[in-house]
C-alpha positions in Angstrom: 13.7 -34.9 4.6 16.1 -34.2 1.9 16.8 -31.0 0.1 14.7 -32.3 -2.8 12.0 -33.3 -0.6 11.9 -29.9 1.1 11.7 -28.0 -2.1 8.8 -30.1 -3.5 7.1 -29.5 -0.1 7.6 -25.7 -0.4 6.4 -25.8 -4.0 3.3 -27.6 -3.0 2.2 -24.8 -0.5 -0.4 -22.4 -1.3 0.7 -19.0 -2.8 -0.4 -15.4 -1.7 0.8 -12.2 -3.4 1.9 -9.3 -0.8 2.1 -5.7 -1.4 2.8 -2.8 0.8 2.1 1.0 0.5 2.2 4.2 2.5 -0.5 6.7 3.2 0.8 10.3 3.1 -1.3 13.2 3.8 -0.9 17.1 3.6 -1.6 19.5 6.3 -5.3 19.8 5.4 -5.6 15.9 5.7 -5.7 15.1 1.9 -4.3 11.7 0.8 -1.6 11.6 -1.8 -2.6 9.3 -4.6 -0.7 8.4 -7.7 -1.8 7.6 -11.2 -0.2 4.4 -12.7 0.3 4.3 -16.4 -0.2 0.4 -16.6 -3.7 0.5 -15.4 -6.9 2.5 -15.0 -7.3 4.6 -11.8 -5.3 5.7 -9.0 -3.2 4.2 -6.2 -1.1 4.9 -3.3 2.8 4.9 -3.5 3.7 1.2 -3.0 3.8 -2.1 -4.7 5.0 -5.7 -4.6 7.1 -6.8 -1.6 10.2 -8.5 -3.1 9.7 -11.3 -0.4 12.1 -13.8 -2.5 14.9 -11.4 -1.7 14.0 -11.2 1.9 12.3 -7.9 2.0 10.0 -7.1 4.8 6.3 -5.4 4.1 7.8 -2.3 5.9 11.0 -2.2 3.8 8.9 -2.8 0.6 6.7 0.2 1.1 9.7 2.4 1.8 11.4 1.4 -1.2 8.4 1.6 -3.4 7.8 5.1 -2.1 11.5 6.0 -3.0 11.4 4.6 -6.3 7.7 5.8 -7.3 7.8 9.3 -5.7 11.3 10.1 -4.9 10.8 10.3 -1.0 12.6 8.2 1.3 11.2 8.7 4.8 11.0 6.2 7.7 7.5 5.0 7.8 5.2 5.2 11.1 2.9 2.4 12.3 1.1 -0.3 10.5 -2.4 1.0 10.0 -4.1 -1.8 8.3 -3.6 -5.5 6.9 -6.1 -6.4 4.1 -7.0 -9.8 2.8 -8.1 -9.2 -0.7 -9.4 -12.2 -3.1 -9.5 -11.5 -6.7 -10.5 -13.5 -9.7 -7.9 -15.2 -11.7 -4.9 -14.5 -9.2 -4.0 -15.8 -5.7 -5.2 -13.8 -2.6 -3.3 -10.7 -1.9 -2.4 -9.4 1.6 -1.9 -5.7 1.6 0.1 -3.8 4.2 -0.9 0.0 4.9 1.7 2.1 6.8 1.3 5.6 8.0 3.7 7.8 5.7 3.0 10.8 7.9 2.1 14.4 6.9 4.1 16.0 4.2 5.2 19.6 4.3 5.1 21.8 1.3 9.0 21.3 0.7 8.3 17.5 0.6 5.6 17.9 -1.8 7.7 20.0 -4.1 10.3 17.3 -4.0 8.2 14.7 -5.4 9.6 13.2 -8.5 7.5 10.5 -10.3 8.7 7.4 -11.5 8.1 8.0 -15.4 8.2 4.2 -16.2 5.2 3.5 -14.1 3.5 6.9 -13.0 1.5 9.6 -14.9 0.6 12.0 -12.1 0.0 12.6 -8.5 -2.6 14.5 -6.5 -3.9 15.2 -3.0 -7.6 14.0 -2.6 -9.9 14.9 0.3 -11.4 12.0 2.4 -14.9 12.6 0.9 -13.5 12.0 -2.8 -11.1 9.0 -2.0 -13.7 6.2 -3.2 -14.2 8.0 -6.5 -10.5 7.6 -7.1 -9.9 4.3 -5.3 -12.8 1.9 -5.7 -13.5 -1.3 -4.1 -11.1 -2.8 -1.5 -8.5 -0.2 -1.9 -10.7 2.8 -1.1 -12.2 0.9 1.8 -8.7 0.2 3.1 -7.7 3.8 3.0 -10.8 4.8 4.8 -10.3 2.3 7.4 -6.7 3.4 7.9 -7.7 7.1 8.2 -10.3 6.0 11.0 -7.3 4.3 12.7 -5.3 7.7 12.6 -8.2 9.7 13.8 -9.3 7.6 16.6 -5.9 6.4 17.6 -7.0 2.7 17.7 -4.8 -0.3 16.8 -4.1 -1.8 13.4 -7.4 -2.6 11.2 -7.7 -6.1 10.3 -9.6 -6.3 6.9 -10.9 -8.7 4.3 -11.7 -7.0 0.9 -11.5 -3.7 2.7 -14.2 -4.5 5.2 -13.2 -4.9 9.1 -13.3 -8.1 10.7 -12.8 -9.4 14.1 
């Protein structure tokens, strides 16, 4: 196979989008959410994995956390992987890592990336789906369940457990 043939083969393969985020909580178990300025609603600190540059999902979640909220922390275990279909775009595979519990000093150290974020807040479990509708809200709840019951990574499709 020539280099051109290989390039054509790679170009013909299906495409997926990949994102990674971190799930941070406070001592009361509330989840840290950020408010993007480029779309409605709330999100977790995270974003697109720079896979073309060789970035892994874990590296992407850590980089995005540093960029978006100014915290550079090693991430814990993978809590959930979600395959999310969407209209008008390729499927998204979303990785969600345990960011751990943030103490008062870390919460005070949060510095928002002004180009992308308007604000942040801590949200109790019972209010998460009001802030995070659809697959993202279900993904966060599944990740919290994994943390609570000590089970392995949750495999999800559109935020629903499979397997």
